[in-house]
C-alpha positions, 0 to 999 in steps of 0.5 A: 783474742790472740788464740782465736786469731791463731786458730783462724790463721791455722785454718786459713793456712790449711786452706791455702797450703794443705801440706804446710805444718804451721806448728812445725814452722813456729817451732823451727823459728821460735828460737831465732825470733826470741834470740833476735828480740833479746839482742835487740833489747839488750844494750850497754845502756840497759845493762848499766841502768839495771846495774845502778838500780840493783846497786841502789836496791842492795845499798838501801836494803839493810836499812829498810829491813832493819826498820821493818824488823824494828817496827815488827818488834815494837808492834808498830807495823802497819799496813794501810789500804785506801781502797774505798772511802767507807764513810762516803759509801755508807752515806750513799747507802744510807740515802738509798735506804732512806729513799726506799723506806720513804717510798714504801711508806708512801706506797702503804699510804696509797694502798691503805687509802685505796682499801678505805675507799670502800668503807662507808662513813659519815665523814666525807671530803670531796664526796669520798670517805674522809680518811681515805682522802686524807691518806691520799693527800698525805701520800701526795704531799710525801711523794712531792717532798721525796721527789723534791729532796731527791732533786735538791740533794742531787743538784747539790751533789753535782755542784760539790763535784764541780767545785 
């Protein structure tokens, strides 16, 4: 964004003063501006603060290096990274996979029932082929169960997050 702003300012500068060279002006004044910034940030307090921090760092450095080398020599050196909670992530992925698999099974029941509707049989329910109606009913019950468990589990998860 700064680069775009500078380019826009350059174009505006050329429009307002065609003979003005902004780059040369920046080069002429950059050293003075930097010098003023350094003098403003430089104070006796900051020097003493930095010196105290450096002294503490140097004072504790040999002990820290010694502990690190001892752990390396004893093969006890560990680096712990706690980036994500793998167990929680795997549990979430397992829930998603189970819901997708259940949805596919329910879709297969519906497609199977639709294909069986054209098969003429003597076993009929509600005037339709019996096996097709049973598959549709199983899909309806399974779909209701799936939606119910999803809603219940989501409500429980929200409740756990609040408490």
